[in-house]
Every structure is written in C-alpha cells, then in structure tokens.
N, C-alpha and C positions, 0 to 999 in steps of 0.2 A: 182371570186377569182382564178379560175383555169387557166384563160387566154387561152382559147382553140384556139384562133387565132394566137398564137405565138408558135415558136419552143421551145423545152425543154431548150436549152441553152440561150434563150432570157428571160426566166421568172425570174431567180434569180436576174439579174440586176434591173428588175422592182421592185421587193420586196426590194432590197437594196435602191432604190430611195424612196420607200414608208417609210422606216425607217429613211432615212436621212432627208427628209422633215419634218417629225413629230418631230424629234430631233431638227431641226432648229427652228421650231415654239416654242418648249418648252424652247429653249435657249434665247429667246427674253425677255428682261425686259419690261413688259407692261407699267410700270410707265414712263420709258424713251421714250416710243412711244406716250405718252399721253393717254394711255388706262387704267390708274389706276382705272377709274370708270366704266370699262366694266363689272364688277361683284363684288360681295362681297369678293371673294378671300378666306378668312379664313374659316375653318370648312366646306370645300366644301363637303366632303363625308357625313358628318352628315346631312347637308342641303339636299343633293340629296336623301339620304335614306328616310328622312321625306317626301320630295316632292313626290317621286315616290310611297311611301307607301300610301299617301293620294290619289294620282291619281288612283292607283290600287283599293283601297277601293271604290272610287267613281264610278268606272266602273265594279266592281266585279259582275259576274253573277252566281257564284257558289263558294263553299269553296274548295280551292285547298290546301291540307295540306302542300305541299312543299313551297308554297308561304307564308303561315302563319309561317312556320319554319324560313324562311329567314327574315321575318319582325321582328321576335324575335331576331334572331342571329345578324344581321348586326348592329343595333344600340348599342348592348351590347359589341361589340368587335372593336370599333373604336380605331384607333391609332393616335398619333400626326402627323400633316401634316406639310410639309416643306413650302418653299416659293411658293406663288401662281404664276402660269403662265397662259398664254392664253391656253385654252383648246378648241378644235374644237367641241367636243361633239358627232360627228358622223363620225370620220375619218376612211376612208376605200378606197380601190382602186377606187371604183365608183366615188369618189369625187376628183380625181386627173385627170387633163388634161395633156397628155404627148405629147412631140414632136413626130412627125410622123416618124422620122428617127433615133432617139436614145432614150435610157431610161432616159429621162430628163423631170422632172415635170415642166410645164409651169405655172400652176395655181392650186389652191385648191378652190373648190366651196362648196356651201351648208353650210353656216355658221350660220344657224338659231339657233342652240343649243349652240353656242359658248359663253364662259364666262371666268371668271378667276377662277382657281381651281387647283386641284392636277394633275400634268401632268401624273402621273403614272396611274390614272384612265382613262385618255384619251388613253394611251398606252394599257391598259387592254381591253378597248372597241375594239380596233383594233385587238388584239390577241384573243379576244373571239371567232372569227370565226374558230379557230383551234378546237374548242369544239362543233361546231354545223354544221348542213347541213340541211338547211330549204328552202322550196320554197320561191321565192321572196327575201329572206334574204341572201341565199347562205351559204357558209361555206366550211371548209376543213376537217371536221371529216370523217374518213374512207378513205381519199385519200392517195394513195401511193406517198408521197411528193417527195421522192428521184427520182422515175421514172418520175415524172412530172417536175422535175427541180425547185421545190419550196422549199425554206428553211423551216426547222421545226421551232417550236416556240422558242426554245432556241437560235437558230442561228439568228432569227429575232430580239430577244431581245438584243443579243450581238451586232448586227449591230447598233441598236438604241443607246445602251449605249456607243459604241465606238465614237459616235459623241458628247457625253456629258461628256467626261472625264474632271474631275476637277469641275464639276457643281453639282455633286450629294452629298447627305449627308449620303451615305452608300457605302460600298465596295462591288462591284458586285461579287468578289471572282473568283475562277478558273472556266474554262470551263470544267465542270465535269458531264454534263448531267442533272443538276438540274436547276430550275429557279433561275436566279442570282439576284432577287429582293426580299428583305425581305417582308413578308406578301403578296406575289404574289397571292396565292389562294383567299385571301379576295378580292383583287382588281378585279380578274376575276369573282368571284361570284357576286360581286356588279354590275359589268357591265352586266352580264347575267340577274340578277334580274331587272335591269333598263329596258332592252329590253323586258323582260316579261311583265312589267307594261305597256309599250308602246303598245305591242301586245294586251293586254287585252282591252285597250282603243279602238283600231281598231276593235276588235271583238264586243265590246258593240255597237259601232256605226253601224256595219254591221247589227246587230239585229234590229236596228231602221231604217235601210235603208239609213243611212247617210254616210256610208263609201265610199271612193273614188274608191275602187277597187271591182269588182264583185267577186274576190277571197278572199275578206277580211274575210269571214266566216271561213276559214281554220285556222285563228289565234287563235281560241278557243283551238285547240289542241296544237298549238305552245306554248301557255302559260304553259301548263302542261310539255311539253318537256323541255323548258328552265328552269323552276323552279326546276325540277328534276335534270337537269345537274348541276345547281349551288349548290344544296345540295350535290351532289357527289363530287364536287371539294373541298368542305369544310369538307367532311367526316361526314356530319350530318346523323344521323340515318334516314332510310327511314320512312316517316310518315305513 
C-alpha cells in the first residue's frame, strides 16, 4: 500500500487509477453484460453479515467481546440498498496489474469473491486499509500520507465519486473534511468485521495444521485488533 519502490510524486496517480478502475467496475450494468445471475444482488449487506457471522462462529476459538458486539449491532442497523452492481470482494492495489511505464491499470485479478452487491461495501473494503496496519495484510494506519504522496481517505473517496457523477442515489456534499458518503462508518465497520471473520478462519485452520502459511498463527491476534477497530469506528462502547 505504501508503494516503496516508487517516488513520492508517482504514488498519487497510482491511487487515482485505483479509484478510477473501481468506479468503472461499479458503473457497469451487470444485466447488460449478461451477468445478472452472477449473484443474488439484493440485501447484499444483510446476507454478508449473516454469512460471515456463521463463518466466524464455526471457527471461533474464544469469546471476543468486540466481535460479539459487532454481530449484534450490524444486523440491527441495516439500511436500504441501491441497485446491485458487480463487486470484486477483495479490491486492493495487490490485485491490479499496471503498465510498467505509466500509472495505467491493465487488468484486475483475483475475482474469487466477486458477486453482485452494494458497491459502497466494495469501496469500504478498499478504504479499510486506512484504519489498519497488519503483517501480510498491510495498511496505512499511522503513515504520514502527505509526506508519502498518498491521498488521504477523503481524497480517495472524492476521486472515486468524481467518476460516478449522476449514478449515485445520494449527494456527496462539499469537500469539508468529512466522509462524503452517508452511513460510511457502517460500511467501514462491516468490511473490517468481514476481514476479522476471514482471519479467524485462517487462525482456526492454523491450529489444526491446515493453514497455507506458517505465519497463520498470528491471525489470532489480528481478529482482536480488527474487531476492536470496527467498534471504534462505530463508537460502540468498549466491551
């Protein structure tokens, strides 16, 4: 995420392309492309909360109060969802292949988690890394973004939204230092919760000797960190 092999002035255009490509994906009408049956579409967040809550419970190795708090809060505060779009499900810089000479994306890879759903959840998953800094997962928490030449979260959101003018069912409002998307903390917390549930599964497999990475055992602590971060975003009381 920090792009250490690039100069400071080269990093912002890369992030601009990251935002542009995601917006282009979310602007596509899946039905027009013959992808109307790629997923269920409606009630995406509700389905995802149920799915990852079940996955987490199936692999739970201890009681983590912040995870329990999230599993209570998230299904109780669902909001209406707009038109379903193609969502990548794991969209981040690592999944983009760039031209060697210019900040231009040539391909997006790793579509295993793709489906039809709420594009703002996909966007939140990408922006989640502004709130974390974890081994193997990465993140930008604690990074001096200005000195690194990396846009902050609001600037990234504005770049994305600028490519979807006229397609949104809300007004992003002025550039005033606040998140321009209604309900943004919920989307962010949901994305972090989802990653925490995935990390718990990796950790459980590591205890059985089935995980693909010898470092998988560290994911036990990652679950705690992620769940606590999601609770902070929602201003939930510390369990």
